[in-house]
C-alpha positions in Angstrom: 87.7 89.7 122.1 88.2 92.1 125.0 88.7 95.3 123.1 86.2 98.0 123.8 86.7 100.0 120.6 84.0 99.4 118.2 84.6 101.8 115.2 88.2 101.6 113.8 90.0 102.8 110.6 92.7 100.6 109.3 95.1 102.1 106.8 97.6 100.1 104.9 100.4 101.5 102.8 101.7 100.7 99.2 104.8 98.9 100.6 102.6 96.4 102.4 100.6 95.9 99.2 103.5 95.7 96.6 106.4 93.5 96.8 110.1 94.7 96.4 110.1 93.3 93.0 107.0 95.3 92.0 104.5 92.5 92.0 101.4 92.6 93.9 101.6 91.1 97.4 98.5 88.7 97.2 99.5 87.1 100.5 99.2 90.3 102.5 95.9 91.2 100.7 94.5 87.9 101.5 95.4 88.1 105.2 94.0 91.5 105.5 90.8 90.3 103.8 90.5 87.5 106.3 91.3 89.4 109.2 89.0 92.4 108.5 86.2 90.0 107.6 86.6 88.0 110.8 86.6 91.2 112.9 83.6 92.6 110.9 81.6 89.4 111.8 82.5 90.0 115.5 80.5 93.3 115.3 83.3 95.9 114.7 82.7 98.7 112.5 85.7 98.8 110.2 86.8 101.2 107.4 89.9 100.3 105.3 92.1 103.2 103.8 94.2 101.5 101.2 97.0 103.1 99.3 98.4 101.1 96.4 96.7 102.4 93.2 99.7 103.5 91.5 101.9 100.6 92.6 99.3 98.1 91.5 98.9 100.0 88.1 102.7 99.6 87.6 102.4 95.9 88.4 99.5 95.4 86.1 101.4 97.0 83.3 104.7 95.3 84.1 106.4 98.6 84.6 109.2 99.0 87.2 109.5 102.8 87.7 107.0 105.3 88.6 106.8 107.9 86.1 107.4 111.7 86.8 104.5 113.1 84.7 101.5 113.8 86.5 99.2 112.7 83.8 100.9 109.3 83.8 100.8 109.0 87.4 97.1 109.6 87.5 96.7 107.1 84.4 98.4 104.5 86.3 96.3 105.2 89.5 93.1 104.8 87.3 94.4 101.4 86.1 95.7 100.2 89.5 92.6 101.3 91.4 90.2 99.2 89.1 92.6 96.1 89.6 93.0 96.7 93.4 89.5 96.7 94.0 88.9 93.6 91.8 91.3 91.8 94.0 89.8 93.2 97.2 86.4 92.2 96.2 87.3 88.8 95.2 89.4 88.1 98.5 86.6 89.7 100.8 83.7 87.6 99.0 85.8 84.5 99.7 85.2 85.3 103.5 81.4 86.2 102.8 82.0 89.9 103.2 81.1 92.7 100.9 83.1 95.8 100.4 82.6 99.2 98.9 84.7 101.8 97.2 84.9 105.4 98.2 87.5 107.7 96.3 87.8 111.0 98.1 89.3 114.4 97.3 90.1 116.9 100.1 87.2 119.2 99.0 84.7 116.5 99.6 85.5 116.4 103.2 86.1 120.3 103.5 82.8 121.4 101.9 79.8 120.6 104.5 77.1 119.3 101.9 79.4 116.8 100.3 80.9 116.0 103.7 77.6 115.3 105.1 76.6 112.9 102.3 80.1 111.2 102.3 79.6 110.5 106.1 76.0 109.3 105.6 77.2 106.8 103.0 79.9 105.4 105.3 77.4 105.1 108.1 74.9 103.4 105.9 77.5 100.9 104.7 78.6 100.2 108.2 75.1 99.5 109.4 74.9 97.0 106.5 78.1 95.3 107.7 79.7 96.3 104.3 83.5 97.4 104.8 84.3 100.8 103.0 87.5 100.9 101.1 88.7 104.5 100.8 91.5 105.8 98.7 92.2 109.3 97.4 90.8 109.9 94.0 94.2 110.1 92.4 93.1 110.4 88.7 91.4 113.6 89.3 93.0 115.2 92.3 94.6 118.6 91.7 96.3 121.3 93.5 95.4 124.5 91.8 94.6 127.9 93.1 91.7 127.9 95.5 90.5 124.4 94.5 92.8 122.4 96.6 91.7 118.7 96.4 94.7 116.8 97.1 95.6 115.1 100.4 99.5 115.2 101.2 99.3 111.4 101.4 96.9 108.6 102.7 98.2 108.7 106.3 96.5 112.2 106.2 93.5 110.9 104.6 93.1 108.0 107.1 93.4 110.5 110.0 90.8 112.9 108.3 88.4 110.1 107.7 89.0 108.6 111.3 88.2 111.9 113.0 85.3 112.8 110.7 83.4 109.4 111.5 84.3 109.6 115.1 86.3 106.4 115.0 87.7 105.2 118.4 91.2 104.6 116.8 93.3 104.4 113.8 95.5 101.6 113.1 98.4 102.2 110.5 99.9 99.2 108.9 103.3 100.2 107.5 106.6 98.9 106.4 108.0 99.7 110.0 106.9 98.0 113.1 106.5 101.2 115.1 108.2 104.6 116.0 111.9 104.4 116.9 114.1 107.0 118.9 116.4 106.9 115.9 116.4 105.6 112.3 116.5 101.8 112.7 117.7 101.3 109.0 120.9 103.3 110.2 121.3 102.6 113.9 121.5 99.0 115.1 120.8 100.2 118.6 117.6 102.1 117.8 114.8 101.4 120.4 110.9 101.3 119.7 109.0 103.7 121.5 105.9 101.9 122.8 103.7 104.9 124.1 103.7 108.5 122.9 101.5 110.9 125.0 102.8 114.0 123.4 104.6 114.7 120.1 107.7 116.3 121.5 110.3 118.1 119.3 112.6 115.3 119.8 110.2 112.7 118.5 109.6 114.8 115.6 113.3 115.2 114.8 113.6 111.3 114.9 111.1 111.1 111.8 112.4 110.5 108.4 111.3 110.3 104.8 109.9 107.5 102.8 111.9 104.3 102.3 110.1 102.9 99.2 109.9 104.1 95.8 106.3 102.8 95.4 104.7 105.1 98.3 104.5 108.6 99.0 104.3 108.5 102.9 107.1 108.4 105.7 107.4 108.7 109.3 106.6 112.4 109.2 103.4 111.9 107.7 102.6 109.3 110.2 103.4 111.7 113.0 100.9 114.2 111.3 98.3 111.6 111.2 99.1 110.8 114.9 98.7 114.5 115.8 95.2 114.7 114.2 94.1 111.8 116.0 95.5 113.0 119.4 94.1 116.5 119.0 90.6 114.8 118.6 91.1 112.9 121.6 91.7 109.6 119.7 94.3 106.9 119.7 96.6 105.9 116.8 98.6 102.8 116.6 101.5 102.3 114.1 102.7 98.7 113.6 104.0 96.4 110.9 101.7 95.5 107.9 103.9 92.6 107.1 101.3 90.2 108.5 97.9 91.9 108.9 96.8 89.1 111.3 98.5 91.2 114.0 95.2 93.1 114.2 93.8 90.3 116.0 96.5 90.8 118.7 95.7 94.5 118.9 92.0 93.9 119.1 92.9 91.6 122.0 94.4 94.4 123.8 98.1 93.4 123.3 100.7 96.3 123.1 101.7 96.1 119.5 103.9 98.8 117.8 103.6 102.4 118.9 100.5 103.8 120.7 99.8 107.4 120.2 97.3 109.3 122.4 95.3 108.0 125.3 
């Protein structure tokens, strides 16, 4: 492959991991595992930021609707995270690749000592050709007084991880194939924006909220992630997560989705 980027964070959202009927999207997980394992074998250093704990928890228990109570959400995340990692571990091992789990809270990256140890762990895993799978530690994340531990969503988490480990780029696999000049769900003449060098007020105004009941992020959070990457002099790519094998085209240098930054 011709891509010069060596360290890459890939983030996949809940909407790509859970089907509209609430069942786990095993096809997408298998394609993602195959693709990342292949790229890992080719020498790329890859970190996967995966949402989906609550969605998988709902699927595991045969539930349809996300509960409103925080304690129930955290319990579902605890159940779902274990199941999600079981599936990831199984699929990656089918492709002779080991994975490791890192569950983070905001304070882990905010405090210098815990930040250093976390980054050392990630670096060590990458040297051993192990792919770290990162998610927010939802069962214990809280937002109280001065102990602020929650990320706003995994889009923010992925950008924070990417900049902390000095990744060359962040690739966000989403339920939309890029940034549009207007909401493509409402306007048939909406046009995809292939390159964003600056986040203008017009671009920010075109962003809208989440379109899925399973996830928490939307275009607004993706633009925040893009801003974090661009401020660090890095690149973010937003593209469809329907078929993760699209990553092969991106690593081959094709223009896929929307590119933010240099």
